[in-house]
Each structure stands twice: as structure tokens, then as C-alpha cells.
C-alpha positions in Angstrom: -4.7 -21.2 14.0 -2.1 -19.4 16.0 -1.4 -15.9 14.8 1.7 -14.3 16.3 1.5 -10.5 17.0 4.1 -9.6 14.4 4.2 -5.9 15.3 4.4 -6.3 19.1 7.9 -8.0 19.1 10.8 -8.0 16.8 9.7 -10.5 14.1 12.3 -12.5 12.2 11.8 -11.6 8.6 13.4 -13.3 5.5 13.3 -11.7 2.1 13.9 -14.1 -0.8 15.4 -12.3 -3.7 17.8 -9.4 -4.1 16.1 -7.8 -7.1 15.0 -4.2 -7.1 11.6 -4.7 -5.5 12.8 -7.2 -2.9 15.6 -4.7 -2.0 13.3 -1.8 -1.8 10.8 -3.7 0.3 13.6 -4.6 2.7 14.4 -0.9 3.0 10.8 -0.2 3.8 10.9 -2.8 6.6 14.1 -1.3 7.9 12.7 2.3 7.8 9.7 0.9 9.7 12.0 -0.4 12.4 12.5 -4.0 11.5 15.5 -6.1 10.6 15.4 -8.4 7.6 17.7 -11.1 6.2 17.7 -11.2 2.4 18.6 -14.2 0.4 20.3 -14.1 -3.0 22.3 -16.4 -5.2 24.9 -13.8 -6.3 27.7 -13.8 -3.7 29.0 -10.4 -4.8 25.6 -8.8 -4.4 25.2 -10.3 -1.0 28.7 -9.2 0.1 28.0 -5.6 -1.1 24.7 -5.5 0.8 26.5 -6.6 4.0 29.7 -4.7 3.7 28.7 -1.5 1.9 24.9 -1.3 2.4 24.2 -1.0 -1.3 22.8 -3.2 -4.1 24.4 -1.4 -7.0 23.3 -4.0 -9.6 19.6 -3.8 -9.0 19.0 -0.6 -7.0 21.9 1.7 -7.6 22.3 5.0 -5.8 20.2 4.1 -2.8 22.0 3.3 0.5 20.4 0.5 2.6 20.0 0.7 6.3 22.2 -1.5 8.5 19.0 -3.4 9.5 19.1 -5.0 6.0 21.5 -7.9 5.8 21.9 -10.7 3.3 23.0 -14.3 2.8 23.5 -16.9 0.0 22.1 -19.7 2.2 18.4 -19.7 1.8 17.8 -21.9 4.9 19.9 -19.5 7.0 17.5 -16.7 5.9 14.4 -18.7 6.7 15.5 -20.4 9.9 12.9 -19.4 12.6 11.4 -16.8 10.3 8.0 -15.4 11.4 7.6 -13.9 7.9 9.0 -15.0 4.6 8.8 -12.5 1.8 9.1 -14.0 -1.6 10.4 -11.6 -4.2 11.9 -13.8 -6.9 10.9 -13.9 -10.5 7.5 -15.6 -10.9 8.7 -18.4 -13.1 11.5 -19.3 -10.6 9.3 -19.3 -7.6 8.5 -23.0 -7.5 12.1 -24.1 -7.7 13.2 -21.6 -5.1 10.5 -22.5 -2.6 11.3 -26.2 -3.0 14.7 -25.7 -1.5 13.4 -24.3 1.8 13.6 -27.0 4.5 12.8 -25.2 7.8 9.7 -23.0 7.4 7.5 -23.2 10.5 3.8 -24.2 10.7 2.8 -20.6 11.7 5.1 -18.8 9.2 3.4 -16.0 7.3 4.2 -16.0 3.6 4.2 -12.6 1.8 4.3 -12.6 -2.0 5.7 -9.6 -3.9 5.6 -11.6 -7.1 3.5 -10.4 -10.0 2.9 -13.2 -12.5 1.1 -16.3 -13.5 3.1 -19.6 -13.6 3.7 -20.7 -17.2 3.4 -24.4 -16.7 0.3 -24.5 -14.4 -1.5 -21.1 -14.9 -1.4 -20.8 -11.1 -1.3 -17.4 -9.3 1.8 -17.0 -7.1 -0.2 -17.5 -3.9 -1.3 -20.9 -5.3 2.3 -21.8 -6.1 3.3 -20.9 -2.5 0.5 -22.9 -1.0 1.2 -26.0 -3.2 4.9 -26.1 -2.6 5.0 -25.1 1.1 1.7 -26.6 2.3 0.8 -23.2 3.8 -3.0 -22.6 4.2 -4.4 -19.6 2.2 -4.9 -17.8 5.5 -1.1 -17.6 6.0 -0.4 -16.2 2.5 -0.4 -12.4 2.0 -0.1 -10.9 -1.5 1.2 -7.4 -2.1 0.5 -5.3 -5.2 0.0 -1.6 -6.1 1.8 1.2 -7.8 5.2 0.2 -6.4 8.0 1.2 -8.6 11.1 0.2 -6.7 13.3 3.2 -7.4 10.6 5.7 -6.3 10.1 3.7 -3.1 13.8 3.6 -2.4 13.8 7.4 -2.8 11.1 7.6 -0.1 8.6 9.1 -2.5 5.0 8.7 -1.2 3.2 5.6 -2.3 0.5 3.2 -1.2 0.0 -0.5 -1.7 -2.5 -3.3 -1.0 -1.8 -6.3 1.2 -4.4 -9.0 0.6 -5.1 -12.2 2.6 -8.0 -14.5 3.2 -7.4 -13.7 6.9 -8.0 -9.9 7.2 -6.2 -9.8 10.6 -3.0 -11.3 9.2 -3.1 -8.9 6.3 -3.3 -6.0 8.9 -0.5 -7.4 10.9 1.8 -7.7 7.9 0.8 -4.2 6.8 1.7 -2.8 10.2 5.3 -4.0 9.6 5.7 -1.6 6.7 4.1 1.7 7.9 6.5 4.6 7.3 6.0 8.3 6.5 6.3 7.5 2.8 4.8 4.0 2.5 1.1 3.5 3.2 -0.3 -0.1 3.2 -4.0 -0.8 2.7 -5.6 -4.2 3.3 -8.0 -6.3 1.4 -9.3 -9.9 1.4 -9.6 -10.1 -2.4 -6.5 -12.1 -3.1 -7.6 -13.1 -6.6 -8.2 -9.5 -7.7 -5.0 -8.1 -6.2 -2.9 -10.9 -7.7 -4.4 -10.7 -11.2 -4.2 -7.0 -11.3 -0.5 -7.2 -10.5 0.2 -10.0 -13.0 -1.8 -8.8 -16.1 -0.8 -5.2 -15.8 2.7 -6.2 -16.8 1.3 -7.6 -20.1 -0.6 -4.4 -20.8 2.5 -2.3 -20.0 4.3 -4.0 -22.8 1.7 -2.9 -25.3 1.7 0.6 -24.0 5.5 0.7 -24.1 5.4 -0.4 -27.7 3.1 2.5 -28.5 5.4 4.9 -26.7 8.5 3.5 -28.5 6.8 3.9 -31.9 5.9 7.5 -31.2 2.1 7.1 -30.7 0.5 9.8 -28.6 -1.5 10.0 -25.4 -4.8 9.0 -27.0 -3.4 5.7 -28.1 -1.8 5.1 -24.7 -4.9 6.0 -22.8 -6.9 3.7 -25.1 -4.6 0.8 -24.4 -4.5 1.4 -20.6 -8.3 1.7 -20.4 -9.0 -1.4 -22.6 -6.3 -3.2 -20.7 -8.1 -2.6 -17.4 -11.2 -4.0 -19.1 -9.3 -7.2 -19.9 -7.9 -7.5 -16.4 -11.4 -7.0 -14.9 -13.0 -9.6 -17.2 -10.5 -12.2 -16.2 -10.5 -11.3 -12.5 -14.3 -11.4 -12.3 -14.5 -14.7 -14.0 -12.3 -16.1 -11.3 -14.4 -14.6 -8.5 -12.6 -11.3 -7.8 -14.3 -8.2 -6.3 -14.9 -5.6 -9.1 -14.0 -2.8 -6.6 -10.5 -4.1 -6.4 -10.0 -3.3 -10.1 -10.8 0.4 -9.5 -8.2 0.5 -6.6 -4.5 0.5 -6.1 -3.9 -3.1 -7.2 -6.0 -2.5 -10.4 -6.0 0.9 -11.9 -3.3 2.2 -9.7 -0.7 -0.4 -10.5 -1.7 -0.4 -14.2 -1.2 3.3 -14.6 2.1 3.4 -12.8 3.5 0.4 -14.8 2.2 1.6 -18.2 3.2 5.2 -17.8 6.6 5.1 -16.2 10.0 4.5 -17.9 11.0 3.0 -14.5 8.8 0.0 -15.4 10.9 -2.8 -17.0 7.8 -4.1 -18.9 7.1 -0.6 -20.3 10.8 -0.2 -21.2 10.9 -3.6 -22.9 7.8 -2.7 -24.9 9.4 0.7 -25.9 12.4 -1.1 -27.2 10.2 -3.4 -29.3 8.3 -0.4 -30.6 11.6 1.2 -31.7 12.4 -1.9 -33.8 14.5 -4.1 -31.5 14.0 -7.9 -31.5 12.7 -9.6 -28.4 16.2 -10.8 -27.4 17.7 -7.3 -28.0 14.9 -5.7 -26.0 15.3 -8.0 -23.0 19.1 -7.4 -23.0 18.6 -3.6 -23.3 16.0 -3.6 -20.5 18.1 -5.5 -17.9 16.5 -7.5 -15.1 13.4 -9.7 -15.3 10.6 -8.7 -17.7 7.7 -10.6 -16.1 5.1 -9.7 -18.7 6.9 -11.6 -21.5 6.5 -15.0 -20.0 3.3 -14.2 -18.1 1.6 -13.1 -21.3 1.4 -16.7 -22.5 0.2 -18.0 -19.2 -2.4 -15.3 -18.9 -3.5 -16.0 -22.5 -3.8 -19.7 -21.7 -5.8 -19.1 -18.5 -8.1 -16.7 -20.3 -8.8 -19.2 -23.1 -9.4 -22.0 -20.6 -12.1 -19.7 -19.0 -13.5 -18.4 -22.3 -12.5 -14.8 -21.6 -11.6 -12.5 -24.5 -8.3 -10.7 -24.0 -7.3 -9.2 -27.4 -4.5 -7.0 -26.0 -2.9 -10.0 -24.3 -3.2 -11.9 -27.5 -1.5 -9.1 -29.3 1.4 -9.0 -26.8 1.9 -12.7 -27.1 2.0 -12.3 -30.9 4.5 -9.5 -30.6 6.7 -11.4 -28.2 6.6 -14.8 -29.8 5.4 -14.4 -33.4 7.2 -11.2 -34.3 4.1 -9.0 -34.8 5.0 -5.3 -35.2 3.1 -2.6 -33.5 1.4 -1.2 -36.6 0.0 -4.7 -37.4 -1.0 -5.1 -33.8 -2.9 -1.8 -33.8 -4.7 -2.6 -37.1 -5.8 -5.9 -35.7 -7.1 -4.3 -32.5 -8.9 -1.5 -34.2 -10.5 -3.8 -36.8 -12.2 -6.0 -34.2 -16.0 -6.0 -34.3 -17.7 -3.0 -32.7 -19.4 -3.6 -29.3 -20.7 -2.0 -26.2 -17.8 -0.6 -24.2 -19.2 -2.1 -21.0 -18.6 -5.6 -22.2 
């Protein structure tokens, strides 16, 4: 398969989605010396990016370099693209990808999405492959402790770029190297994707504990047992256990569970303070991936026979109205067992 030298020339890069993470990633690309053309549905947001170099709706307070431009025409964005970065909500990915008419046979697809598709239980790389026909060697997934506002502020962070083709992962990583953004590479696509998807679910539980006033012992317990759940599911699907101890596992989990900048954590905190699900979503603003992904992760785990009690509890909180105190009692009353299982 032909593999273009992305870093040697000036690659044409499309970024699908004008949310906070897609916008921050476009800024990283620009700071690394590369132009990108973003796609978004909101004409006012696109005009603001082009005319004023800001995305005040999703990343307020952070000016964007002139190398970042935007369009409402998805096929204008993807025309001749060497790299297509997909940064849309996970549950919208299939419909968005189906509208692309001009992706080339050597295009590299980069997924910034962190979720599991509700209707199919597919990881995002699997959705990209199915809709676009791209081989798995052309799909790179990105995950790690990547809170968009901190990245936009040029605060030091690292991430993982995983692909079945290690060389392609390295070439995509090279496009994003700056003095504040450090990409690592991996070939464990399953582990990196599941770490990114399931941590959103665990962050809701931790946010609920925060909102209800529970202390650090409770939050540390939820984070640690959450990592155990993620690891069980990932290993069942063939992931490398070392990934779970790295940036896409523990790193992303800690950042998402501990930070008020995380929408999933914020949503959980609103629930913990007594808001309804609809009120919490409205108060959070933006997409809360963990709400919908919780059901798809739960279904996937049950299909595989993997115990995920925290995920079950989050589903119950989001869809059955379970409050935090009932959730904690249910978790703490589970049968005693060896911690390593």
C-alpha cells in the first residue's frame, strides 16, 4: 500500500467537526506548521473561524492561527485530502462519514472520537472502516489526557496515536509535534480506543460523587475500579494490558475523572447535586459522550460476559433515575473478591 510522506510536504488536512477537541487539534496542527480545513454545520461558527479566528461557542478565549480555516461543505473539506481527521460526536459519525464522496484510496483517517456506537457496539475505527472502506492500516486513533481548553492554552500534554501500521501512526504523529504537544505511538488500536470510550462512563460516576460531596477516598476508589473495568473489557477484546497503564488508559481516565473541564465529569456532578438527566445535559453544554456510550459499553460487555458494575450503575443513573447513594450502596454490597479479578 502506498504511504505518502505526510511530514515531508504540505499535506492537505481536513478536520471534520468544529467542537472543542476538533478545534484544539486544528490549532495543534497549525502550531506544528500545517494548514487544515475544518468542516462544520453551523454557518455562523464557520464564518467566525474564517473571519475572526475564533470559535467562541466551543473554545472561547483562544485565538486560532490563520492556518486554520473552515467550510460548511464537507466535500470541499475532504477534496484531495491526504489526512481526514474525524472529530464529530461518536453517535453521529456514521451519518457524517456517509456524506463524503471524494475520499482517496490512500487517505489516512484519524479518529479523535471517544465512544462506542449505540446501534452496533462498534468502536469508532470500525465505523470508519465500514462506512469508508478504508483498511485498518489507514486508520489512526488518538486518545490520551487531552482536555481541549488546556491544549488550546498550550499547556504541556501527551497523547497516543495508534494504528495497525506503526509507520503510518508515526507519520501522523509527526504532524502534531509542538513544544507543548507530545505524541506517542502504539499499534494497540483496541486498547487505545476502549480506554478513550469507557473512561467517559467512569467519569460520570466520579462526577456524581464530586457533586454529592464525597471525598477523595470515594473518587480514588471509583477511578481505580473503573480502570479495572476498562482493562477487563479491553483484554477480552485482545488489547495489550500495558496500554491500560499508559496515557490512553490511566492517563486519560485520571484527567477526565478529575477535571471540571471534562464534560462527562461536569454532567455527573450536576446529577450528583440533584439535577435530572435532561437538566444536567443542558447545564453541561456540548456533547456528553458517556451518556449514550454507557449503554453501548454495557451491551458490549454483556455480550462478552465481562462484569462492569460501575458501567451498569451509570446506565441506571442515566436511564433509570438511580441516585448516587443508591448506586454506592449497590456497589459496596457486591460480593467480596480478590482485587486482581
